[in-house]
Every structure is written in structure tokens, then in C-alpha cells.
N, C-alpha and C positions, 0 to 999 in steps of 0.2 A: 593681674592686669591682663597678661598675656593670655593666659587662661580665660578669662572673659572675651578677649577678640577674637580669639577663635571660634568659641561658642557661638557668639552671634553671627559671625561670618559665615558659619556651616547653616546656620539655620535660615539667613537670608538666600543664601545657595539654593537651598532646599526649596525653598518657599518659591522662589523664582521658577526652579525646573518644573514645579508641580502646577503653575498659575498659567493653566493652559484654558482653551475653550469648553465649555460646556452647554450644548445647546438642549434646551428643552421646549416641550412644547407649550405654544402662546397663541394668542391674538392680539394684532394691532389695529388700533381705529383710528382711520384717516379721516381729516379735517372737513371732507364731503359727506360724512356720515356712512360710508364705507368701511368693511373690515376686510381683515387678512388672517387665515390662519397657515401656522408656519412653526417655525421654531427659534427662539430669542436667544444667547449666547449669555446666560443668567449665573450671577456671583453671589445671591442672595446679598444683596448692597449692603455695606455698612455707609459709606456714603454715596447719595443718589445719584445715578448715570446721569451726565453729560449727553450722552448718546446711546445708543443699542445698535447693537447688531442683530438682523434680521435675516430668516433663511426660508425662503419658501418658493416654491415652483422651478428648484434646480439653481435661482440666485441667491447672495447675498449681499445684502444691503446694510449700509449703517444709516440711521435714522436721529435726525435732531429733534429735538423738542417743536421746532417750527414748523416740520411737516407733518406730524401726529396729533393726534386728538388725546392719545391714550394707547397702554396697552394692557395684556392681564395676562399672568403666569396660569398654566391651568393644573401645574400639579400642586399648590397652595394658595389657588384662589389670588394672589397678590395681583390688585391693580392699583393702575398709576394711571396720573391726569396730566394735561398739560395746564399748565396757568399761566397766563402771560404777568406782565407785572417787574418791578424791582425787586431787588434782594441785599441786602447790606448782610455783606460776608467777610466783615471786618475780622482780623484774628484777634478776641478780644482780650488782651494779654497787659499786665502793668506797666512791660519793656516799649510796647508797640504805642499805645494809645499815651502813653507821658511822652511822646516824641511825634508821631504822628496825627498831624490834625486832622488830614482828608482820609473820610472814610471810605472803604472799598465797597462799590457797589455792583451789583451783575445784573446787567438788562436784559430782557427779552424773557420770553416763555421756559418754563423749567420742569421737570418731570416731578410731580408729586403722588406719593405714596397715597392709597383713601386709606385711612384710618376708620373712618364711621362714614358709613354710608346709607342713604336716604334721602329726606326731603331737603335736610341739611346735613352737609359733608363735612367732616376734618381730614384736611391733607396736611401732609407732612414732607419736607424735605430736608437733609441732611448735608450741609454743604461740604467743600474740602478742607474745613479750618473743624469740620464735626459741631457745628454750629445746628441748632434744628431750626425750623423756621414752619408756620403753621398758617394754613388759610381754612377759613368758613365759607363755604359756598352756599348761597341759597339760592331758589329759584329766582332770585330776583337779583342778586348781588355777588361779590367775592372779596372779603374783606381778610388782607394780611394782616395777621397778629403780631403787633410790635413787641419785643423786648430787648433792650439796647443796654450795652455797660456803657460808661465815658468815665474818663480821668477827669478829675478835679483839680484845674491847673491855676484856680486863683487863689493866689496867696493871700487873699483876707478872707478865705474861706476858712471856718474851724475844719474843714475836711479836708484842707490842702493834701494832696499828694495821693488823696485815697481813691478807690473806685466805688463808682454811683451804678446801682442797677437802675434803669427806668422801665416800669412794667405798665405801658401804654395800653397792653392787650387786654386789660381788664377794663380800663373805659370804653375800649372799643366794643368788648362784649356786652357792657352794660347799655351801652347805647343800641346795639345788633338787637338785644332783647327784651327794648322798651315795649315791644308792643304785648307782652303777656304780662298780664296781671299778676303772675305767680313766676315770673322770672327768679333764676338762682341768685345767689349772692355772689361773687366774684371778687369781693375785697382782698382775699388773702389766695384766690385761686394760685397754684402753681402752672408755670410754664411746664408742662408736661405732656404727652398724649392721652393717659390715663385721666387725668383728673379732670383735662380741656373735657376729653369725651364724655366724661359724665354729667359735667354741668349741660352740653349740648344734648343728651340724651333727654335731659330732664325740659330743655326748652323746647325739643319737637314732641316730645307728648304734651307739651302746654299749646303749643302752634299749630299741630298737624296732630290733633288725637287718635287719628284712625290709619293713620300710616306708620309702616313698618321702620325700623332701624336694624342695620346689619352692621355689627362692631369685628372688624380683624381681628381674629385668634391671635393669641400671644403666640410668637413663634415658638415652636418646641424647642428649636435648636438652640435656643438661648437660655432653656433651664440649665440651673448647676446639677451636675452627676454625682452621686458619694457611692460609696461602695467599699469590698475589702480586697484584701491583696495575701498573696503570699508565694512562697517559691524556695529556693535554696541560692547562697553566696559561696563562692569560691572566692579564698584568699591567697594572694602570693604575695611572700613578703620579701625583703632584702634588708640589708643592713649594713652599714658604713661606721667607721669610727674606730676608737680606742680600746671601748669595752671590752671583757674577755667573751661574752657572747656572739659578738661578732664573727668568729673563729667557728661557730656552730654553721650548721648545714639546716635551712629553716623548710621545713617540710608546707607542701600545699594541702589547705584543710578545706573543709565541706559543714556549711551551718545552715541554720533554717532560716527565714525572714518571713514574718507576717507585718500586717497593718492593715492601717484605712486610708481611703483620697476623698478629695472632695475637687470637681472638675468644674471650673466657673470658664465659662466660652467667652473669650475676648473679643468676637464679631460675631456677627450675623450668617458667614459664608458655612453652614452646617458643620458648625463646632470643628471646622480646621483649626481656627488657632484658640487654643485652652491654658488656662493656669491652671498648673494641677501641684495642689498642695497635700501632702502625704506624711501621716503619723508613722511611724514604721519603727518595730522591735527588730534588733539584730544580735547577733553576737562575732565575736572572731576569736579564734582557738589558735591562740601561738603553739606552735611544737617546734623544735628545733632538736639536732642530735649532734653531739662534739662532746668537748672535754667538760664542758658545765649544762646538760641539757636541760632544757625547760618545756614544761607541760602546761598550760594554764588558758583559761577563756574571759575574756571581757564580754560584758554585756552593753549594750548600748539603746536609747529612747533617740530619734532622728526626727526632725521638722524639717521635710525636703520641700522644694520649691522649686518646679520646674517651668518651661514652656515650652508645650508641645503641638507641632504641627502634622496636623492627618490630611492625606489624599483625599477628595472631595468626593469622589464617585467609587461603586461599586459594593458590593456585599462585604468583600476582604480587603480591608482598606488601610494601609502601612502608613504608620507615621515614625516620625522622629522627635525626642525629646531633650533638653538639656537646661541645667539651672546649679542649684548651689544646696548644698545640706547643712543644717546645725546638729552635730552628734555627738551627745553627750553621754558620759560612762557613766551608768547606774549602778554596777556593780563589778565582781572577778577581785581575785586576786592575784598580782605576778610574784610571788612568791617563791624563791627557791634556794636551793642548798648547793654555793658555789663548791669545786673540787677542792677539798683541803681546809675548807670551815668548818665549823663546830654549828654557828648559827645561820640562820637565811637571811637573805638579800632580796631586795626588789629587781626584777631582770627589768625593766621599763623604768623605772624610779616610778613606780605606781601608775604608770600612762598618761596620757592628757585626758582632762577632764572634758574637755570642750575642742572638736574638729569641725573645721568649715570645708569640706570637700569639694570638688566639682564633679556633677555627674552629667553623663549624655547617654544616651540611648536608643534604641531603633526596635520598632514591635510591630504588629499584625493588631488589627480590631475587627472582631465577628459580630456583630450585633452587640449583646453585652457585655462580650467576654473579651478579652485584652491577655497579648503575648507579649513579652518583651524580653529585650536581652538588653541588660543596661552596665555600664562601666563606670565605677568611682574611682577618679583618677587618684594616683598615688598622693597618700598622706599619710602625716608623722603620727607615729603614736606612744612614741617614747617622750619621757620628761628630760631625759639628758642633755645637756649640753656636747657633751663627749661623744656620743652617739646618737646616731641618726636611724630609727628601724621604720621602712614606710610600708604600707599596705597598697597594693593594689586587689579592688574586688572587682569580680564580674559575678554580674547576679541574672538568673533567670525567675522571672516574676511572671505570674498570672492575676489578673485583675479581673474581677466581677463586676458591674455597674446593676446596684441593689434599685436604684433610681434613676430614668433618665426621660 
């Protein structure tokens, strides 16, 4: 638990250090119809902003949705539109809904990201509780699509104590598209941007057959990445206890490391936060000199899970990572002949079959190539109660992204 606390604290502190402003070219749209070109502090927001910081003509100004009609980020043509109205931003968990009967509502205009643009627009806002909200805009109206989760507190109901999802948006869309003879079926439509966009594209083709629709491209920063990795591993061993080999002097050894990895972005922030899953082959060569010398090699397969934070700007981007591994022994014998014995014995009791070490690392990312210095904190190797042999591992790893 102590190692976990230290690891999480280090990652949070590093994230805070790197969380600095990043101004990119942008245009803001004023309510009167004018526009200003400048720069916006842009974070590839996971939760859509309640305010933006705009820099233009030497001045830096904070804008709320009330003061803008919208804005556009130039580098990826990401557009936001200000939409008035109420949003139910209740944190929909059983613990909260079963106790709190009054729902939390945010009033006033909000920034909505444009998912589909054309005569019919699909807009999306992600609130502070990671709830998604969708608005459909037509030349005549704007419809806030409602999906709500409620807790059933009626003790006479067969579903008492359960959560119920109310998909009002399906009826709303059915009414909205009623003027189209070939309106799409929405009876089982999911409350997701991709599903809503597909239905509204069909509706637009029916209602406005000669007008074009532009759908926002999927953010490439949210794609999973995979690749190969390799490098070298240095082992430093220490031993304590009553076993005879404790008197030996253990040597530092060097062995190869190879593996594959899968990176799953956890945010839209240019892959700043990534869940890194690795499958790794490694070995540990245990060599000691003394009255009872030993020389053998264990072979391991590891499944390693780490959280990685990458500095968001520049060609050469530093990162830090931390997590845990599940290291399974797949081969190797630790048999040796003790001094004065005629038969062999196991130096480490056969070694541990499964070890769960803590991993921390720091590295540099340049395009598809990553270089990382990683430390596997001290972890036990032996299977004895009267002896404790621990390995501290330092690895130099190179990772190449096959798909990004």
C-alpha cells in the first residue's frame, strides 16, 4: 500500500508540473456576428470548458459562453457553438440517487462541440461528471436530447432499489424527424455520438437532399497504439537470512528484454494520459561467488500495467510512468551442489512462481520511437522462509510504435 501511495503521489505531482498553458491558433465568434483571430489555451478537453482563455492583439481575455457565439481551433478544425438552456448534470450513481431526490441542473448557455455540421447539426457537451449531453440544431429549432437515470424508491415496485434509464431522446428524435417520409428507426438507438450522427445524416439526406454534411473526424489522439519493445535489464541482488548462500557475494548481471505493448489513451489530451499494457519476456541470471557458488538463470513472462503521463508539446516529449507487473516464472533451474555435499540442492527453493513487482520509469518520446529508463523496485525471488533474496532491476528499453 505504501508503494502504491508513493506511486500515485508522484504521478499527480508530475501532472501538476506539466499542466501549463498551451496557446494554439483559433478564432472566436462574437454574438454580433463578428470574429477575432488569435490564440486559445487549448487542452483537447475531456470535459468541455466552462470558460476559455483567448489571446489576441497583445491582450489575454477569459470568455464565458454568455460572451461568445462559439469558437474554432485551427489545427484540427474543432468547432464549438454556444447553446442556451438547462442541463441535468446530476452524478448518476446509486449512492447519490438513492439519497438525494433533487437533481442538479446547470442553467444558461454552454459550449457544445460540433460533431456533425450542416443544415442539421449534432452538438455534444461533456460535463464535469463525464456525462454527455447532445443537442440537435435545425434551421428552426434546437432540441436538447434527454437521457436520464433514476433510482426506483417505490417499495411496492418489483424493481425497488434498482436504477432505471429513461431514454426520452428516442421519442424526441422520432417527433423531430416526423416530416421525413423515410425517417430512420430510433427505437433502439444508443445515446452515443456515432449512433446519433448516423441517424441524423440519414434524416438530413431525406430533408435536405442537396446539402452537404460534414462529420468531425475521430480524434487520432484517441486511437490505441501498439508496437514492439526491447532492451537490456541489469539485476542487483541482495540476500538476508540463515541460508548458507547468504554468505556469498552476488554479482550484478545483464540480460535481454523483449516484448509487445498496447497503449490505450485515457483522455483526449494528445495522449497525455495512457494506460500502457505490456507483455514482456525477461530473464534473471543469478551469480554469486563464495563458499557455495551458484550460477543459474530464471526465465519470466510478465503482464505489466502502467499509467503513463507524457508532456503534451514538442517533437521530443518526456514522460513518466508507474504501475504494477505480474511476473510468472516459466523456466530455469536453481540447482547447485553445496560445499561438502554429494547431491544437489535448490538455491532459492525453486524460486517464486509468481511475483507482483512495482514499476516506475521515465523516458523520451520522439514520433514513433520511445526510449525509457525503468526501475522494477525490489521484489522477492526465493521461496524460502529462512532467507530473503530480492532483486532490484534497472532496464533500458526502446519501444517502437507500429500503429499510431
